[in-house]
N, CA and C atoms as an extended XYZ file, in Angstrom:
507
Properties=species:S:1:pos:R:3:atomname:S:1:resname:S:1:resid:I:1 pbc="F F F"
N         6.817        6.533      -16.016 N   MET     1
C         5.692        5.827      -15.422 CA  MET     1
C         6.112        5.295      -14.048 C   MET     1
N         5.258        5.504      -13.068 N   ASN     2
C         5.501        5.015      -11.716 CA  ASN     2
C         4.912        3.623      -11.547 C   ASN     2
N         5.473        2.879      -10.635 N   ILE     3
C         4.930        1.589      -10.232 CA  ILE     3
C         4.323        1.814       -8.861 C   ILE     3
N         3.029        1.530       -8.743 N   VAL     4
C         2.291        1.793       -7.510 CA  VAL     4
C         1.862        0.455       -6.923 C   VAL     4
N         2.312        0.182       -5.700 N   LEU     5
C         1.955       -1.057       -5.018 CA  LEU     5
C         0.825       -0.787       -4.037 C   LEU     5
N        -0.266       -1.537       -4.208 N   ILE     6
C        -1.415       -1.419       -3.317 CA  ILE     6
C        -1.681       -2.780       -2.688 C   ILE     6
N        -2.414       -2.775       -1.582 N   GLY     7
C        -2.781       -4.007       -0.910 CA  GLY     7
C        -2.883       -3.788        0.576 C   GLY     7
N        -3.480       -4.754        1.231 N   TYR     8
C        -3.646       -4.699        2.682 CA  TYR     8
C        -2.277       -4.761        3.353 C   TYR     8
N        -2.201       -4.287        4.573 N   ARG     9
C        -0.945       -4.369        5.319 CA  ARG     9
C        -0.528       -5.837        5.444 C   ARG     9
N         0.767       -6.064        5.349 N   GLY    10
C         1.277       -7.424        5.477 CA  GLY    10
C         1.302       -8.222        4.182 C   GLY    10
N         0.992       -7.578        3.065 N   THR    11
C         1.025       -8.317        1.798 CA  THR    11
C         2.380       -8.221        1.107 C   THR    11
N         3.301       -7.461        1.666 N   GLY    12
C         4.658       -7.415        1.147 CA  GLY    12
C         5.019       -6.168        0.371 C   GLY    12
N         4.178       -5.156        0.414 N   LYS    13
C         4.416       -3.956       -0.391 CA  LYS    13
C         5.767       -3.309       -0.092 C   LYS    13
N         6.086       -3.104        1.157 N   SER    14
C         7.326       -2.405        1.512 CA  SER    14
C         8.556       -3.193        1.109 C   SER    14
N         8.549       -4.478        1.367 N   THR    15
C         9.688       -5.328        1.015 CA  THR    15
C         9.874       -5.371       -0.496 C   THR    15
N         8.791       -5.602       -1.207 N   VAL    16
C         8.848       -5.674       -2.671 CA  VAL    16
C         9.279       -4.323       -3.246 C   VAL    16
N         8.764       -3.242       -2.703 N   ALA    17
C         9.106       -1.904       -3.206 CA  ALA    17
C        10.614       -1.659       -3.132 C   ALA    17
N        11.225       -2.027       -2.023 N   LYS    18
C        12.666       -1.806       -1.853 CA  LYS    18
C        13.476       -2.595       -2.883 C   LYS    18
N        13.137       -3.845       -3.065 N   ILE    19
C        13.869       -4.689       -4.020 CA  ILE    19
C        13.636       -4.192       -5.445 C   ILE    19
N        12.385       -3.882       -5.756 N   LEU    20
C        12.026       -3.414       -7.095 CA  LEU    20
C        12.752       -2.109       -7.431 C   LEU    20
N        12.756       -1.180       -6.492 N   ALA    21
C        13.431        0.105       -6.716 CA  ALA    21
C        14.926       -0.105       -6.928 C   ALA    21
N        15.503       -1.003       -6.166 N   GLN    22
C        16.934       -1.283       -6.309 CA  GLN    22
C        17.220       -1.885       -7.687 C   GLN    22
N        16.404       -2.832       -8.103 N   ARG    23
C        16.636       -3.502       -9.390 CA  ARG    23
C        16.417       -2.563      -10.575 C   ARG    23
N        15.517       -1.593      -10.418 N   LEU    24
C        15.229       -0.653      -11.507 CA  LEU    24
C        16.016        0.649      -11.379 C   LEU    24
N        16.775        0.765      -10.308 N   ASP    25
C        17.504        1.992      -10.007 CA  ASP    25
C        16.550        3.187       -9.944 C   ASP    25
N        15.499        2.995       -9.181 N   ARG    26
C        14.493        4.036       -8.968 CA  ARG    26
C        14.409        4.365       -7.489 C   ARG    26
N        13.809        5.491       -7.224 N   LYS    27
C        13.555        5.904       -5.842 CA  LYS    27
C        12.267        5.221       -5.379 C   LYS    27
N        12.284        4.739       -4.139 N   VAL    28
C        11.074        4.196       -3.540 CA  VAL    28
C        10.504        5.251       -2.603 C   VAL    28
N         9.193        5.436       -2.681 N   VAL    29
C         8.502        6.376       -1.798 CA  VAL    29
C         7.396        5.616       -1.080 C   VAL    29
N         7.457        5.616        0.239 N   SER    30
C         6.395        5.038        1.058 CA  SER    30
C         5.479        6.178        1.477 C   SER    30
N         4.226        6.120        1.064 N   THR    31
C         3.309        7.213        1.421 CA  THR    31
C         3.192        7.343        2.936 C   THR    31
N         3.111        6.213        3.634 N   ASP    32
C         3.009        6.275        5.092 CA  ASP    32
C         4.262        6.896        5.713 C   ASP    32
N         5.425        6.453        5.271 N   ALA    33
C         6.676        6.984        5.833 CA  ALA    33
C         6.821        8.475        5.555 C   ALA    33
N         6.404        8.899        4.380 N   GLU    34
C         6.490       10.324        4.043 CA  GLU    34
C         5.544       11.150        4.916 C   GLU    34
N         4.361       10.620        5.189 N   ILE    35
C         3.416       11.321        6.061 CA  ILE    35
C         4.003       11.440        7.470 C   ILE    35
N         4.591       10.364        7.961 N   VAL    36
C         5.216       10.382        9.292 CA  VAL    36
C         6.349       11.410        9.317 C   VAL    36
N         7.162       11.401        8.269 N   LYS    37
C         8.295       12.336        8.201 CA  LYS    37
C         7.806       13.782        8.159 C   LYS    37
N         6.799       14.054        7.343 N   GLU    38
C         6.310       15.435        7.203 CA  GLU    38
C         5.602       15.952        8.446 C   GLU    38
N         4.842       15.080        9.106 N   THR    39
C         4.085       15.529       10.277 CA  THR    39
C         4.887       15.453       11.562 C   THR    39
N         5.918       14.611       11.563 N   GLY    40
C         6.686       14.409       12.783 CA  GLY    40
C         5.971       13.545       13.803 C   GLY    40
N         4.921       12.847       13.365 N   HIS    41
C         4.140       12.008       14.272 CA  HIS    41
C         3.928       10.625       13.663 C   HIS    41
N         3.840        9.625       14.524 N   SER    42
C         3.541        8.271       14.068 CA  SER    42
C         2.091        8.210       13.582 C   SER    42
N         1.798        7.203       12.781 N   ILE    43
C         0.422        7.043       12.310 CA  ILE    43
C        -0.533        6.806       13.477 C   ILE    43
N        -0.187        5.938       14.458 N   PRO    44
C        -1.106        5.794       15.594 CA  PRO    44
C        -1.390        7.130       16.292 C   PRO    44
N        -0.365        7.969       16.415 N   HIS    45
C        -0.555        9.277       17.056 CA  HIS    45
C        -1.492       10.155       16.220 C   HIS    45
N        -1.271       10.191       14.922 N   ILE    46
C        -2.121       11.007       14.036 CA  ILE    46
C        -3.572       10.560       14.153 C   ILE    46
N        -3.788        9.249       14.087 N   VAL    47
C        -5.160        8.722       14.140 CA  VAL    47
C        -5.792        8.986       15.508 C   VAL    47
N        -5.013        8.787       16.572 N   GLU    48
C        -5.539        9.008       17.924 CA  GLU    48
C        -5.903       10.477       18.151 C   GLU    48
N        -5.052       11.379       17.687 N   GLN    49
C        -5.271       12.803       17.915 CA  GLN    49
C        -6.283       13.438       16.963 C   GLN    49
N        -6.275       13.000       15.707 N   PHE    50
C        -7.059       13.694       14.683 CA  PHE    50
C        -8.072       12.824       13.949 C   PHE    50
N        -7.969       11.494       14.088 N   GLY    51
C        -8.919       10.582       13.459 CA  GLY    51
C        -8.464       10.092       12.085 C   GLY    51
N        -9.142        9.044       11.637 N   TRP    52
C        -8.811        8.437       10.344 CA  TRP    52
C        -9.089        9.369        9.176 C   TRP    52
N       -10.149       10.167        9.261 N   ASP    53
C       -10.458       11.075        8.147 CA  ASP    53
C        -9.305       12.041        7.889 C   ASP    53
N        -8.716       12.549        8.967 N   HIS    54
C        -7.574       13.446        8.817 CA  HIS    54
C        -6.395       12.717        8.174 C   HIS    54
N        -6.148       11.495        8.626 N   PHE    55
C        -5.048       10.729        8.038 CA  PHE    55
C        -5.300       10.491        6.546 C   PHE    55
N        -6.540       10.172        6.183 N   ARG    56
C        -6.871        9.940        4.771 CA  ARG    56
C        -6.664       11.214        3.942 C   ARG    56
N        -6.912       12.366        4.541 N   GLU    57
C        -6.662       13.630        3.838 CA  GLU    57
C        -5.158       13.841        3.646 C   GLU    57
N        -4.370       13.457        4.626 N   LEU    58
C        -2.913       13.541        4.477 CA  LEU    58
C        -2.443       12.635        3.336 C   LEU    58
N        -3.077       11.475        3.194 N   GLU    59
C        -2.742       10.584        2.073 CA  GLU    59
C        -3.035       11.257        0.730 C   GLU    59
N        -4.160       11.935        0.649 N   THR    60
C        -4.517       12.625       -0.596 CA  THR    60
C        -3.500       13.721       -0.903 C   THR    60
N        -3.103       14.466        0.118 N   GLN    61
C        -2.080       15.494       -0.083 CA  GLN    61
C        -0.772       14.879       -0.574 C   GLN    61
N        -0.425       13.707       -0.041 N   MET    62
C         0.791       13.024       -0.475 CA  MET    62
C         0.663       12.588       -1.937 C   MET    62
N        -0.484       12.085       -2.326 N   CYS    63
C        -0.708       11.695       -3.726 CA  CYS    63
C        -0.532       12.901       -4.649 C   CYS    63
N        -1.048       14.047       -4.228 N   GLN    64
C        -0.894       15.271       -5.024 CA  GLN    64
C         0.584       15.618       -5.204 C   GLN    64
N         1.379       15.426       -4.158 N   LYS    65
C         2.808       15.735       -4.241 CA  LYS    65
C         3.540       14.779       -5.184 C   LYS    65
N         3.041       13.557       -5.304 N   LEU    66
C         3.714       12.544       -6.114 CA  LEU    66
C         3.244       12.508       -7.564 C   LEU    66
N         2.117       13.137       -7.858 N   LYS    67
C         1.489       12.944       -9.165 CA  LYS    67
C         2.330       13.407      -10.349 C   LYS    67
N         3.181       14.377      -10.189 N   ASN    68
C         3.989       14.863      -11.304 CA  ASN    68
C         5.412       14.310      -11.309 C   ASN    68
N         5.685       13.392      -10.388 N   GLN    69
C         7.005       12.764      -10.359 CA  GLN    69
C         6.975       11.497      -11.210 C   GLN    69
N         8.139       11.112      -11.706 N   ASP    70
C         8.197        9.973      -12.616 CA  ASP    70
C         9.268        8.979      -12.172 C   ASP    70
N         9.108        7.745      -12.616 N   ASN    71
C        10.058        6.666      -12.338 CA  ASN    71
C        10.221        6.380      -10.854 C   ASN    71
N         9.115        6.423      -10.133 N   LEU    72
C         9.105        6.074       -8.714 CA  LEU    72
C         8.522        4.678       -8.525 C   LEU    72
N         8.887        4.056       -7.433 N   VAL    73
C         8.169        2.891       -6.934 CA  VAL    73
C         7.449        3.402       -5.696 C   VAL    73
N         6.118        3.406       -5.746 N   ILE    74
C         5.324        3.978       -4.663 CA  ILE    74
C         4.693        2.851       -3.846 C   ILE    74
N         5.071        2.802       -2.580 N   ASP    75
C         4.565        1.836       -1.609 CA  ASP    75
C         3.455        2.550       -0.836 C   ASP    75
N         2.214        2.205       -1.145 N   THR    76
C         1.083        2.914       -0.536 CA  THR    76
C         0.647        2.268        0.766 C   THR    76
N         0.011        3.072        1.600 N   GLY    77
C        -0.651        2.534        2.775 CA  GLY    77
C        -1.844        1.703        2.327 C   GLY    77
N        -2.207        0.716        3.123 N   GLY    78
C        -3.267       -0.217        2.750 CA  GLY    78
C        -4.612        0.415        2.475 C   GLY    78
N        -4.889        1.567        3.082 N   GLY    79
C        -6.184        2.208        2.904 CA  GLY    79
C        -6.198        3.345        1.903 C   GLY    79
N        -5.099        3.573        1.220 N   LEU    80
C        -5.032        4.679        0.269 CA  LEU    80
C        -6.137        4.586       -0.779 C   LEU    80
N        -6.520        3.378       -1.136 N   ILE    81
C        -7.532        3.166       -2.180 CA  ILE    81
C        -8.952        3.485       -1.703 C   ILE    81
N        -9.114        3.768       -0.431 N   LEU    82
C       -10.453        4.077        0.081 CA  LEU    82
C       -11.007        5.369       -0.505 C   LEU    82
N       -10.126        6.250       -0.919 N   LYS    83
C       -10.558        7.484       -1.581 CA  LYS    83
C       -10.245        7.345       -3.069 C   LYS    83
N       -11.289        7.296       -3.868 N   GLU    84
C       -11.122        7.148       -5.316 CA  GLU    84
C       -10.229        8.249       -5.878 C   GLU    84
N       -10.284        9.417       -5.267 N   GLU    85
C        -9.446       10.541       -5.691 CA  GLU    85
C        -7.963       10.169       -5.669 C   GLU    85
N        -7.540        9.443       -4.629 N   ASN    86
C        -6.137        9.038       -4.530 CA  ASN    86
C        -5.733        8.148       -5.703 C   ASN    86
N        -6.586        7.204       -6.024 N   VAL    87
C        -6.320        6.291       -7.134 CA  VAL    87
C        -6.248        7.079       -8.438 C   VAL    87
N        -7.206        7.954       -8.637 N   ASN    88
C        -7.231        8.745       -9.878 CA  ASN    88
C        -5.984        9.608      -10.030 C   ASN    88
N        -5.530       10.186       -8.943 N   ILE    89
C        -4.328       11.027       -8.984 CA  ILE    89
C        -3.114       10.198       -9.406 C   ILE    89
N        -2.920        9.043       -8.764 N   LEU    90
C        -1.730        8.238       -9.031 CA  LEU    90
C        -1.820        7.455      -10.339 C   LEU    90
N        -3.047        7.215      -10.826 N   LYS    91
C        -3.232        6.477      -12.092 CA  LYS    91
C        -2.761        7.291      -13.291 C   LYS    91
N        -2.761        8.610      -13.188 N   VAL    92
C        -2.343        9.462      -14.302 CA  VAL    92
C        -0.948        9.069      -14.781 C   VAL    92
N        -0.093        8.708      -13.831 N   ASN    93
C         1.293        8.413      -14.171 CA  ASN    93
C         1.753        7.124      -13.488 C   ASN    93
N         0.830        6.185      -13.273 N   GLY    94
C         1.231        4.984      -12.555 CA  GLY    94
C         0.489        3.739      -12.988 C   GLY    94
N         1.182        2.624      -12.879 N   THR    95
C         0.586        1.309      -13.077 CA  THR    95
C         0.443        0.678      -11.702 C   THR    95
N        -0.753        0.182      -11.399 N   PHE    96
C        -1.081       -0.329      -10.076 CA  PHE    96
C        -0.940       -1.847      -10.018 C   PHE    96
N        -0.161       -2.309       -9.039 N   PHE    97
C         0.014       -3.725       -8.774 CA  PHE    97
C        -0.585       -4.011       -7.404 C   PHE    97
N        -1.627       -4.843       -7.385 N   TRP    98
C        -2.291       -5.213       -6.135 CA  TRP    98
C        -1.631       -6.474       -5.600 C   TRP    98
N        -0.939       -6.354       -4.479 N   LEU    99
C        -0.331       -7.503       -3.826 CA  LEU    99
C        -1.338       -8.069       -2.837 C   LEU    99
N        -1.627       -9.360       -2.984 N   THR   100
C        -2.633      -10.005       -2.146 CA  THR   100
C        -1.996      -11.075       -1.267 C   THR   100
N        -2.698      -11.428       -0.207 N   ALA   101
C        -2.295      -12.539        0.659 CA  ALA   101
C        -3.539      -13.023        1.395 C   ALA   101
N        -3.534      -14.280        1.748 N   GLU   102
C        -4.635      -14.857        2.520 CA  GLU   102
C        -4.537      -14.390        3.975 C   GLU   102
N        -5.657      -14.455        4.685 N   VAL   103
C        -5.716      -13.980        6.070 CA  VAL   103
C        -4.646      -14.625        6.962 C   VAL   103
N        -4.432      -15.956        6.924 N   PRO   104
C        -3.384      -16.525        7.795 CA  PRO   104
C        -1.988      -15.962        7.500 C   PRO   104
N        -1.705      -15.714        6.238 N   THR   105
C        -0.412      -15.135        5.865 CA  THR   105
C        -0.291      -13.724        6.427 C   THR   105
N        -1.337      -12.941        6.262 N   ILE   106
C        -1.331      -11.564        6.783 CA  ILE   106
C        -1.155      -11.572        8.297 C   ILE   106
N        -1.908      -12.439        8.978 N   MET   107
C        -1.809      -12.521       10.439 CA  MET   107
C        -0.374      -12.805       10.875 C   MET   107
N         0.242      -13.752       10.211 N   LYS   108
C         1.619      -14.133       10.555 CA  LYS   108
C         2.569      -12.958       10.349 C   LYS   108
N         2.362      -12.218        9.269 N   ARG   109
C         3.283      -11.137        8.922 CA  ARG   109
C         3.120       -9.890        9.786 C   ARG   109
N         1.909       -9.595       10.245 N   ILE   110
C         1.693       -8.320       10.953 CA  ILE   110
C         1.400       -8.462       12.439 C   ILE   110
N         1.479       -9.656       12.963 N   SER   111
C         1.081       -9.856       14.366 CA  SER   111
C         1.864       -8.998       15.349 C   SER   111
N         3.104       -8.620       15.022 N   GLY   112
C         3.889       -7.809       15.948 CA  GLY   112
C         3.943       -6.341       15.601 C   GLY   112
N         3.145       -5.896       14.635 N   ASP   113
C         3.186       -4.511       14.162 CA  ASP   113
C         2.506       -3.575       15.153 C   ASP   113
N         3.285       -2.662       15.710 N   THR   114
C         2.722       -1.702       16.665 CA  THR   114
C         2.568       -0.310       16.051 C   THR   114
N         2.934       -0.156       14.791 N   GLN   115
C         2.868        1.166       14.157 CA  GLN   115
C         1.549        1.406       13.446 C   GLN   115
N         0.645        0.444       13.498 N   ARG   116
C        -0.642        0.604       12.841 CA  ARG   116
C        -1.745        0.448       13.863 C   ARG   116
N        -2.552        1.476       14.035 N   PRO   117
C        -3.664        1.360       14.975 CA  PRO   117
C        -4.750        0.453       14.426 C   PRO   117
N        -5.588       -0.047       15.320 N   SER   118
C        -6.723       -0.865       14.901 CA  SER   118
C        -7.587       -0.061       13.940 C   SER   118
N        -8.073       -0.752       12.927 N   LEU   119
C        -8.930       -0.084       11.950 CA  LEU   119
C       -10.391       -0.105       12.372 C   LEU   119
N       -10.729       -1.019       13.266 N   SER   120
C       -12.130       -1.115       13.689 CA  SER   120
C       -12.307       -0.770       15.158 C   SER   120
N       -11.310       -1.115       15.976 N   GLY   121
C       -11.361       -0.800       17.398 CA  GLY   121
C       -12.184       -1.747       18.238 C   GLY   121
N       -12.986       -2.607       17.613 N   THR   122
C       -13.904       -3.427       18.392 CA  THR   122
C       -13.819       -4.916       18.090 C   THR   122
N       -13.124       -5.305       17.070 N   LYS   123
C       -13.113       -6.695       16.632 CA  LYS   123
C       -11.806       -7.391       17.037 C   LYS   123
N       -11.838       -8.731       16.987 N   THR   124
C       -10.599       -9.470       17.198 CA  THR   124
C        -9.691       -9.218       16.010 C   THR   124
N        -8.436       -9.588       16.172 N   PHE   125
C        -7.432       -9.405       15.126 CA  PHE   125
C        -7.882      -10.061       13.812 C   PHE   125
N        -8.322      -11.314       13.885 N   VAL   126
C        -8.746      -12.047       12.681 CA  VAL   126
C       -10.007      -11.417       12.084 C   VAL   126
N       -10.979      -11.107       12.928 N   GLU   127
C       -12.219      -10.492       12.429 CA  GLU   127
C       -11.927       -9.170       11.726 C   GLU   127
N       -11.031       -8.395       12.308 N   GLU   128
C       -10.697       -7.117       11.706 CA  GLU   128
C       -10.112       -7.320       10.310 C   GLU   128
N        -9.139       -8.208       10.194 N   ILE   129
C        -8.531       -8.460        8.885 CA  ILE   129
C        -9.582       -8.919        7.887 C   ILE   129
N       -10.394       -9.891        8.276 N   GLU   130
C       -11.420      -10.423        7.363 CA  GLU   130
C       -12.409       -9.350        6.940 C   GLU   130
N       -12.875       -8.552        7.885 N   ASN   131
C       -13.860       -7.516        7.565 CA  ASN   131
C       -13.281       -6.396        6.712 C   ASN   131
N       -12.082       -5.963        7.047 N   ILE   132
C       -11.458       -4.891        6.264 CA  ILE   132
C       -11.183       -5.382        4.849 C   ILE   132
N       -10.673       -6.610        4.714 N   LEU   133
C       -10.434       -7.160        3.373 CA  LEU   133
C       -11.727       -7.254        2.573 C   LEU   133
N       -12.780       -7.685        3.228 N   LYS   134
C       -14.080       -7.787        2.542 CA  LYS   134
C       -14.520       -6.418        2.025 C   LYS   134
N       -14.346       -5.390        2.842 N   ASP   135
C       -14.737       -4.034        2.446 CA  ASP   135
C       -13.833       -3.459        1.364 C   ASP   135
N       -12.533       -3.725        1.468 N   ARG   136
C       -11.583       -3.095        0.546 CA  ARG   136
C       -11.373       -3.846       -0.761 C   ARG   136
N       -11.639       -5.129       -0.783 N   THR   137
C       -11.350       -5.923       -1.981 CA  THR   137
C       -11.939       -5.322       -3.252 C   THR   137
N       -13.197       -4.885       -3.268 N   PRO   138
C       -13.709       -4.284       -4.507 CA  PRO   138
C       -12.937       -3.038       -4.935 C   PRO   138
N       -12.461       -2.270       -3.973 N   LYS   139
C       -11.689       -1.061       -4.291 CA  LYS   139
C       -10.304       -1.430       -4.832 C   LYS   139
N        -9.688       -2.442       -4.229 N   TYR   140
C        -8.404       -2.914       -4.756 CA  TYR   140
C        -8.588       -3.434       -6.182 C   TYR   140
N        -9.651       -4.209       -6.399 N   GLN   141
C        -9.911       -4.772       -7.735 CA  GLN   141
C       -10.102       -3.677       -8.769 C   GLN   141
N       -10.831       -2.651       -8.413 N   THR   142
C       -11.085       -1.544       -9.335 CA  THR   142
C        -9.799       -0.802       -9.672 C   THR   142
N        -8.952       -0.605       -8.690 N   ALA   143
C        -7.718        0.167       -8.889 CA  ALA   143
C        -6.640       -0.629       -9.627 C   ALA   143
N        -6.622       -1.942       -9.441 N   ALA   144
C        -5.501       -2.761       -9.903 CA  ALA   144
C        -5.418       -2.895      -11.417 C   ALA   144
N        -4.202       -2.712      -11.918 N   ASP   145
C        -3.904       -3.071      -13.308 CA  ASP   145
C        -3.448       -4.526      -13.363 C   ASP   145
N        -2.814       -4.975      -12.280 N   HIS   146
C        -2.316       -6.349      -12.173 CA  HIS   146
C        -2.502       -6.815      -10.735 C   HIS   146
N        -2.749       -8.126      -10.567 N   VAL   147
C        -2.932       -8.719       -9.243 CA  VAL   147
C        -1.886       -9.814       -9.061 C   VAL   147
N        -1.188       -9.753       -7.928 N   ILE   148
C        -0.132      -10.730       -7.655 CA  ILE   148
C        -0.303      -11.266       -6.242 C   ILE   148
N        -0.455      -12.584       -6.123 N   SER   149
C        -0.535      -13.221       -4.813 CA  SER   149
C         0.870      -13.332       -4.232 C   SER   149
N         1.000      -12.993       -2.960 N   THR   150
C         2.308      -13.043       -2.310 CA  THR   150
C         2.431      -14.198       -1.326 C   THR   150
N         1.391      -15.013       -1.203 N   ASP   151
C         1.391      -16.085       -0.199 CA  ASP   151
C         2.551      -17.062       -0.348 C   ASP   151
N         2.767      -17.552       -1.546 N   HIS   152
C         3.740      -18.631       -1.754 CA  HIS   152
C         4.886      -18.206       -2.659 C   HIS   152
N         5.116      -16.907       -2.747 N   ASN   153
C         6.191      -16.384       -3.580 CA  ASN   153
C         7.130      -15.548       -2.725 C   ASN   153
N         8.413      -15.658       -3.007 N   SER   154
C         9.391      -14.835       -2.299 CA  SER   154
C         9.300      -13.408       -2.841 C   SER   154
N         9.806      -12.439       -2.094 N   PRO   155
C         9.820      -11.067       -2.616 CA  PRO   155
C        10.520      -10.968       -3.977 C   PRO   155
N        11.611      -11.706       -4.159 N   ASP   156
C        12.306      -11.676       -5.443 CA  ASP   156
C        11.438      -12.236       -6.573 C   ASP   156
N        10.671      -13.285       -6.292 N   GLN   157
C         9.763      -13.838       -7.309 CA  GLN   157
C         8.677      -12.828       -7.670 C   GLN   157
N         8.187      -12.111       -6.676 N   ILE   158
C         7.156      -11.100       -6.921 CA  ILE   158
C         7.736       -9.975       -7.774 C   ILE   158
N         8.944       -9.546       -7.449 N   VAL   159
C         9.617       -8.511       -8.243 CA  VAL   159
C         9.808       -8.996       -9.677 C   VAL   159
N        10.229      -10.241       -9.858 N   ASP   160
C        10.392      -10.793      -11.208 CA  ASP   160
C         9.074      -10.750      -11.978 C   ASP   160
N         7.982      -11.063      -11.303 N   THR   161
C         6.664      -11.022      -11.944 CA  THR   161
C         6.319       -9.599      -12.369 C   THR   161
N         6.534       -8.643      -11.491 N   ILE   162
C         6.252       -7.242      -11.817 CA  ILE   162
C         7.102       -6.792      -13.000 C   ILE   162
N         8.387       -7.133      -12.975 N   LEU   163
C         9.277       -6.733      -14.063 CA  LEU   163
C         8.841       -7.344      -15.397 C   LEU   163
N         8.386       -8.579      -15.366 N   SER   164
C         7.931       -9.194      -16.615 CA  SER   164
C         6.644       -8.538      -17.108 C   SER   164
N         5.791       -8.129      -16.200 N   LEU   165
C         4.543       -7.470      -16.587 CA  LEU   165
C         4.796       -6.077      -17.163 C   LEU   165
N         5.735       -5.337      -16.583 N   ILE   166
C         5.977       -3.998      -17.109 CA  ILE   166
C         6.784       -4.033      -18.417 C   ILE   166
N         7.607       -5.060      -18.582 N   SER   167
C         8.368       -5.145      -19.838 CA  SER   167
C         7.496       -5.652      -20.980 C   SER   167
N         6.369       -6.280      -20.650 N   ALA   168
C         5.459       -6.782      -21.685 CA  ALA   168
C         4.614       -5.686      -22.301 C   ALA   168
N         4.631       -4.503      -21.675 N   LYS   169
C         3.803       -3.395      -22.171 CA  LYS   169
C         4.391       -2.765      -23.400 C   LYS   169
């Protein structure tokens, strides 16, 4: 069974994935990093040249590649849940943990991130986060098997929570 981390950018997925994989002696796979590695292009470049729809299709292809692998910790891009197909593919062999954070926490964590293009192109930084979260929250809720707030917890505390949830099964 794979552990799949979902959530908006800046909620701690990458950090938690690394610690979790180390503690479980599993391989961590970042869908975004794998797409960058396979295409040889940064995400901003892919989106600028080919658009978000193309990037979302690359995410689906990545999900297909991961669906038959086991014992992975999968760190997903924040928008992977926008296509129900992606969730369905990874749910076959994965438990989904939705990492959440409040807007001020997200702002603090991602303010210097240059590897992610604007998702709206027209809004302020805060408006974009608020609007995207509003749109995606129902999709995260539908996909999630477990929800974990990362605002006031260290990455190690979040990993401990995930480990206790998976051992309770």
